[in-house]
C-alpha positions as CSV (number, residue, x, y, z in Angstrom):
1,X,-33.6,-2.1,26.0
2,X,-32.3,-2.8,29.5
3,X,-31.5,0.1,31.9
4,X,-27.8,1.0,31.8
5,X,-25.7,2.4,34.7
6,X,-22.1,3.1,34.0
7,X,-19.3,5.2,35.6
8,X,-16.5,6.3,33.3
9,X,-13.8,8.9,33.4
10,X,-13.9,11.8,30.9
11,X,-10.4,11.0,29.6
12,X,-11.2,7.3,29.0
13,X,-14.4,8.1,27.2
14,X,-13.0,10.9,25.1
15,X,-10.1,8.6,24.0
16,X,-12.6,6.1,22.7
17,X,-14.8,8.8,21.0
18,X,-11.9,10.4,19.2
19,X,-11.4,7.1,17.3
20,X,-15.0,6.1,16.5
21,X,-16.0,9.5,15.4
22,X,-13.9,9.0,12.2
23,X,-16.6,6.5,11.1
24,X,-19.6,8.9,11.7
25,X,-21.1,10.5,8.6
26,X,-23.0,13.6,9.6
27,X,-25.2,13.6,6.4
28,X,-25.9,9.9,6.3
29,X,-29.4,9.2,4.9
30,X,-29.9,6.6,7.7
31,X,-30.4,8.5,10.9
32,X,-29.1,5.6,13.1
33,X,-25.7,6.0,11.4
34,X,-25.3,9.6,12.6
35,X,-25.1,8.2,16.1
36,X,-22.7,6.3,18.3
37,X,-23.7,2.9,19.7
38,X,-22.9,2.8,23.4
39,X,-23.0,-0.8,24.8
40,X,-22.3,-1.7,28.4
41,X,-21.3,-5.3,29.0
42,X,-20.4,-6.9,32.3
43,X,-16.7,-6.2,31.9
44,X,-16.4,-3.4,29.3
45,X,-18.0,-0.4,27.6
46,X,-18.0,-0.6,23.8
47,X,-18.4,2.5,21.6
48,X,-19.2,1.8,17.9
49,X,-19.7,4.1,14.9
50,X,-20.4,3.0,11.3
51,X,-21.0,4.4,7.8
52,X,-21.7,2.5,4.6
53,X,-18.1,1.5,4.2
54,X,-16.3,1.4,7.6
55,X,-17.0,0.5,11.2
56,X,-14.8,1.5,14.1
57,X,-15.2,0.0,17.6
58,X,-13.4,1.1,20.7
59,X,-13.5,-0.8,24.0
60,X,-13.0,0.5,27.5
61,X,-12.3,-2.4,29.8
62,X,-13.6,-2.4,33.4
63,X,-10.8,-1.7,35.8
64,X,-12.6,0.0,38.7
65,X,-10.3,3.0,38.4
66,X,-11.5,4.5,35.1
67,X,-14.7,2.5,34.3
68,X,-17.3,0.5,36.2
69,X,-20.4,-1.2,34.8
70,X,-23.2,-1.7,37.3
71,X,-26.0,-2.5,34.9
72,X,-25.6,-3.7,31.3
73,X,-27.5,-2.5,28.2
74,X,-27.2,-0.2,25.2
75,X,-28.4,2.9,23.4
76,X,-27.5,4.9,20.3
77,X,-26.8,8.6,20.9
78,X,-26.4,11.4,18.4
79,X,-22.7,11.6,17.8
80,X,-22.1,15.3,17.5
81,X,-24.1,16.3,20.5
82,X,-22.8,13.5,22.7
83,X,-19.2,14.3,21.9
84,X,-19.6,18.0,22.5
85,X,-21.3,17.3,25.9
86,X,-18.6,15.0,27.1
87,X,-15.8,17.3,25.8
88,X,-17.2,20.3,27.8
89,X,-17.4,18.5,31.1
90,X,-14.8,19.0,33.7
91,X,-12.3,16.2,34.4
92,X,-13.5,13.3,36.5
93,X,-16.2,10.7,36.4
94,X,-19.2,10.8,34.2
95,X,-22.3,8.7,35.0
96,X,-24.7,7.2,32.4
97,X,-28.2,5.9,33.1
98,X,-31.2,5.0,31.0
99,X,-34.2,5.2,33.3
100,X,-36.7,6.3,30.6
101,X,-37.1,4.6,27.2
102,X,-34.4,5.8,24.8
103,X,-33.3,8.7,27.1
104,X,-29.7,8.8,28.3
105,X,-29.1,10.7,31.5
106,X,-25.6,12.0,31.7
107,X,-24.4,13.4,35.0
108,X,-21.0,15.0,35.9
109,X,-20.5,17.2,39.0
110,X,-23.5,19.5,39.3
111,X,-24.5,19.0,35.6
112,X,-27.2,16.7,34.4
113,X,-28.1,16.3,30.8
114,X,-30.9,14.2,29.2
115,X,-30.2,13.1,25.7
116,X,-32.7,11.5,23.3
117,X,-31.3,8.3,21.9
118,X,-32.2,5.7,19.3
119,X,-32.9,2.0,19.5
120,X,-29.6,0.0,19.5
121,X,-31.5,-2.9,17.8
122,X,-31.6,-0.8,14.7
123,X,-27.8,-0.2,14.6
124,X,-26.0,-2.5,12.1
125,X,-24.1,-5.3,13.8
126,X,-20.4,-5.8,13.1
127,X,-20.1,-8.5,10.4
128,X,-18.3,-11.6,11.5
129,X,-15.5,-12.2,9.0
130,X,-13.8,-15.0,10.9
131,X,-15.8,-17.7,9.1
132,X,-15.0,-16.4,5.6
133,X,-11.4,-15.2,6.4
134,X,-8.9,-16.0,3.7
135,X,-5.9,-14.5,5.5
136,X,-4.9,-13.7,9.1
137,X,-1.7,-11.9,10.0
138,X,0.0,-10.1,12.9
139,X,2.1,-7.0,12.2
140,X,4.0,-4.5,14.3
141,X,1.8,-1.4,14.7
142,X,4.5,1.1,13.8
143,X,5.5,-0.8,10.7
144,X,2.0,-1.3,9.5
145,X,1.0,2.3,10.1
146,X,4.0,3.8,8.3
147,X,3.6,1.4,5.4
148,X,0.0,2.4,4.9
149,X,0.7,6.1,5.1
150,X,3.4,5.7,2.5
151,X,1.0,4.5,-0.1
152,X,-2.5,5.6,0.8
153,X,-2.0,9.2,-0.3
154,X,-1.4,8.0,-3.8
155,X,-4.9,6.5,-4.2
156,X,-7.2,8.3,-6.5
157,X,-10.0,10.5,-5.2
158,X,-12.0,10.3,-8.5
159,X,-14.9,7.7,-8.7
160,X,-14.3,7.4,-12.5
161,X,-12.4,4.2,-11.8
162,X,-13.5,3.0,-8.3
163,X,-10.7,0.4,-8.0
164,X,-8.1,3.2,-8.1
165,X,-9.7,4.9,-5.0
166,X,-8.4,1.8,-3.1
167,X,-5.1,0.4,-2.0
168,X,-4.3,-3.0,-3.3
169,X,-3.1,-5.5,-0.7
170,X,-1.2,-8.5,-2.0
171,X,0.1,-11.3,0.2
172,X,2.5,-14.0,-1.2
173,X,5.6,-15.9,0.0
174,X,5.7,-14.2,3.4
175,X,5.6,-10.7,1.8
176,X,2.8,-8.2,2.2
177,X,2.6,-5.5,-0.5
178,X,0.5,-2.3,-0.6
179,X,0.0,-0.6,-3.9
180,X,-1.8,2.6,-4.8
181,X,-2.0,4.8,-7.9
182,X,-4.1,7.6,-9.3
183,X,-2.7,7.4,-12.8
184,X,-0.2,10.3,-12.2
185,X,1.7,8.9,-9.2
186,X,2.2,5.4,-7.9
187,X,3.4,4.1,-4.5
188,X,4.3,0.6,-3.5
189,X,5.5,-0.7,-0.1
190,X,6.6,-4.3,0.7
191,X,7.0,-5.7,4.2
192,X,8.2,-9.1,5.4
193,X,5.7,-11.1,7.5
194,X,7.2,-13.5,10.1
195,X,4.0,-15.4,10.9
196,X,3.6,-17.2,7.6
197,X,0.1,-17.6,6.3
198,X,-1.0,-20.4,4.0
199,X,-3.0,-18.5,1.4
200,X,-2.1,-16.0,-1.3
201,X,-4.4,-13.0,-1.1
202,X,-5.3,-10.0,-3.2
203,X,-7.8,-7.4,-1.9
204,X,-8.6,-3.7,-2.6
205,X,-9.2,-1.6,0.5
206,X,-10.8,1.9,0.2
207,X,-7.9,4.3,0.6
208,X,-9.7,6.7,3.0
209,X,-10.6,3.8,5.3
210,X,-7.1,2.4,5.3
211,X,-5.6,5.8,6.1
212,X,-8.0,6.2,9.0
213,X,-7.0,2.7,10.3
214,X,-3.3,3.8,10.1
215,X,-3.9,6.9,12.1
216,X,-5.5,4.9,14.9
217,X,-2.6,2.5,15.3
218,X,-0.1,3.8,17.8
219,X,3.6,3.9,17.3
220,X,4.5,1.7,20.3
221,X,5.8,-1.8,20.0
222,X,2.4,-3.5,19.9
223,X,0.9,-5.8,17.3
224,X,-2.1,-5.4,15.0
225,X,-4.1,-8.4,13.9
226,X,-5.2,-8.2,10.3
227,X,-8.0,-10.4,9.1
228,X,-9.0,-10.4,5.4
229,X,-12.4,-11.9,4.5
230,X,-14.1,-12.3,1.1
231,X,-15.6,-8.8,1.2
232,X,-14.3,-7.2,4.5
233,X,-11.0,-6.5,6.2
234,X,-10.5,-6.0,9.9
235,X,-7.7,-4.4,11.9
236,X,-7.6,-5.0,15.7
237,X,-5.1,-3.3,18.1
238,X,-5.1,-2.1,21.7
239,X,-8.9,-2.3,22.3
240,X,-9.7,-0.7,18.9
241,X,-11.2,-2.5,15.9
242,X,-11.5,-1.0,12.4
243,X,-13.5,-3.0,9.8
244,X,-13.8,-1.9,6.2
245,X,-15.7,-3.2,3.2
246,X,-13.5,-4.2,0.2
247,X,-13.8,-2.8,-3.3
248,X,-14.9,-5.2,-5.9
249,X,-12.9,-5.5,-9.1
250,X,-9.4,-6.2,-10.4
251,X,-6.5,-3.9,-9.6
252,X,-4.4,-3.0,-12.7
253,X,-1.0,-4.6,-12.9
254,X,1.8,-2.2,-12.2
255,X,4.6,-4.2,-13.7
256,X,4.4,-2.5,-17.1
257,X,4.6,1.0,-15.6
258,X,7.7,0.4,-13.6
259,X,10.8,1.5,-15.6
260,X,13.3,-1.3,-16.3
261,X,16.2,1.1,-16.8
262,X,17.2,4.6,-16.1
263,X,19.3,7.4,-17.8
264,X,20.5,9.0,-14.5
265,X,20.5,8.3,-10.8
266,X,21.2,10.7,-8.0
267,X,21.4,10.2,-4.2
268,X,20.7,13.1,-1.8
269,X,19.7,13.7,1.8
270,X,16.0,13.2,2.2
271,X,15.3,15.9,4.7
272,X,17.3,18.5,2.8
273,X,15.4,17.7,-0.5
274,X,12.1,17.7,1.3
275,X,12.7,21.2,2.8
276,X,13.8,22.6,-0.5
277,X,10.8,21.2,-2.4
278,X,8.5,22.6,0.3
279,X,10.0,26.0,-0.2
280,X,9.8,25.8,-4.0
281,X,6.2,24.7,-3.9
282,X,5.1,27.9,-2.1
283,X,5.5,29.9,-5.3
284,X,5.0,27.0,-7.8
285,X,2.2,27.9,-10.3
286,X,-0.1,24.9,-10.5
287,X,2.5,23.2,-8.1
288,X,5.0,22.7,-11.0
289,X,8.6,22.5,-9.7
290,X,11.5,22.3,-12.2
291,X,14.4,20.1,-11.1
292,X,17.8,20.4,-12.9
293,X,20.5,17.9,-12.0
294,X,24.1,18.8,-12.5
295,X,27.2,16.9,-11.4
296,X,27.2,18.3,-7.8
297,X,23.7,19.4,-7.0
298,X,20.0,19.6,-7.8
299,X,18.7,23.0,-8.8
300,X,15.0,23.6,-7.9
301,X,13.1,26.3,-9.8
302,X,9.5,27.5,-9.5
303,X,7.5,30.7,-10.2
304,X,4.1,32.3,-10.2
305,X,3.6,35.2,-12.6
306,X,3.3,38.6,-10.9
307,X,4.1,37.1,-7.5
308,X,7.7,35.9,-7.7
309,X,10.0,32.9,-8.1
310,X,12.2,30.5,-6.2
311,X,15.7,29.2,-6.9
312,X,17.0,26.6,-4.5
313,X,19.7,24.0,-4.5
314,X,20.4,20.6,-2.8
315,X,23.9,19.1,-2.8
316,X,24.2,15.5,-4.2
317,X,25.9,12.6,-2.4
318,X,26.3,10.6,-5.6
319,X,25.4,10.9,-9.3
320,X,25.6,8.3,-12.0
321,X,24.6,9.1,-15.7
322,X,23.8,12.3,-17.6
323,X,22.7,15.6,-16.3
324,X,18.9,16.1,-16.7
325,X,16.0,18.4,-16.2
326,X,12.4,17.5,-15.4
327,X,9.2,19.2,-14.1
328,X,7.1,17.5,-11.4
329,X,4.1,18.2,-9.2
330,X,5.8,19.6,-6.1
331,X,3.0,18.7,-3.7
332,X,3.1,15.1,-4.9
333,X,6.8,15.0,-4.4
334,X,6.4,16.5,-0.9
335,X,3.9,13.8,0.0
336,X,6.3,11.1,-1.1
337,X,9.4,12.5,0.6
338,X,7.6,12.8,3.9
339,X,7.0,9.1,3.8
340,X,10.6,8.0,2.9
341,X,12.0,6.6,6.2
342,X,15.6,6.7,5.1
343,X,18.3,9.3,5.6
344,X,19.1,9.4,1.9
345,X,16.8,9.1,-1.1
346,X,17.5,7.6,-4.5
347,X,16.1,9.5,-7.6
348,X,16.1,8.0,-11.0
349,X,15.5,9.9,-14.2
350,X,14.2,7.5,-16.9
351,X,13.4,10.0,-19.7
352,X,11.5,13.3,-20.3
353,X,8.1,11.6,-20.6
354,X,8.8,8.5,-18.4
355,X,8.0,8.1,-14.7
356,X,10.4,9.7,-12.3
357,X,11.4,7.0,-9.7
358,X,11.9,7.7,-5.9
359,X,13.2,5.1,-3.5
360,X,14.8,5.0,-0.1
361,X,18.6,4.4,-0.4
362,X,18.9,2.0,2.5
363,X,16.4,-0.6,1.3
364,X,15.2,0.2,-2.3
365,X,13.4,-3.1,-2.6
366,X,11.0,-2.2,0.2
367,X,9.4,0.9,-1.3
368,X,8.9,2.4,-4.8
369,X,7.3,5.7,-5.8
370,X,6.7,7.0,-9.3
371,X,5.6,10.4,-10.5
372,X,4.6,11.2,-14.1
373,X,6.5,14.3,-15.4
374,X,4.7,17.5,-16.4
375,X,5.4,18.7,-19.9
376,X,6.6,22.3,-19.9
377,X,7.9,24.7,-22.5
378,X,11.5,24.5,-21.3
């Protein structure tokens, strides 16, 4: 390993570390993967962390004001200790040097810390998926991030059916669709892609990895490049790269689960309903909230024995069909409503034991959410 000499500001380095730490597994059986790979190139400093499923890489370009590379080279440092050391330094420049074999000397102000590192040659390299790529797209950061967040929370956390722990990505006819379900709830989000790709693609991305990728994307008007390979997917935006393994298998078709008709449809203000459901869920035993629709409002009821109960109401903008009553998991409904980016939400009652349908009023074809009702005595 070559000797490294780098000057970098605390803020620039912490920004990079905040991102890559999401891929560090503290209890990984491979010690090298509990570390962060620090690599100094002639014109940039690259921080990389990886676990068995996801790799995150953050680049700090050389600009002479926040980072300067005087000698290139690399080392792997223990992630937790390295982050805590950097975080506790005062603002200003931090200096890295590797004079001794696998020892990183970190200097800032009057402080000097020597940290034992690991050989960067043992750190897994980022797989090149360009050669096997089957799809390459460019998508607005804010649109991609919000779309992922709308569906990823509906992915299963149980390993009983591994494919359901993932989010299905489907590309066809200039439309990109994300689908997730855990068997109780289902979320689907479709976005139009302007830069047309030639191939139709179907891939399953681990839900946790996809959600981490969404959190890294900023909300500014920048673009994310998405490259899908045979067994990997990569997101690149603003000097950050997230690469994830794909889940093998076939995602179940959702067409048979989506109700083709409905008994009743109501439209109400999204924020008003969300606030009311959040209040009702506080005292909802096992998160069960009872929703009763009358001609002018939705009544929300919940209770926990020996603690108390909640009665709340939400006015309706429109109602078509019969009055109805249904019991749902309030926490699931809250997760969905937080993701509905529309002033008004459309709710469809399709039967006492059929999925309850939630869609944004403005563009119902863009998003679809289903929740399976809970059977109660009343």
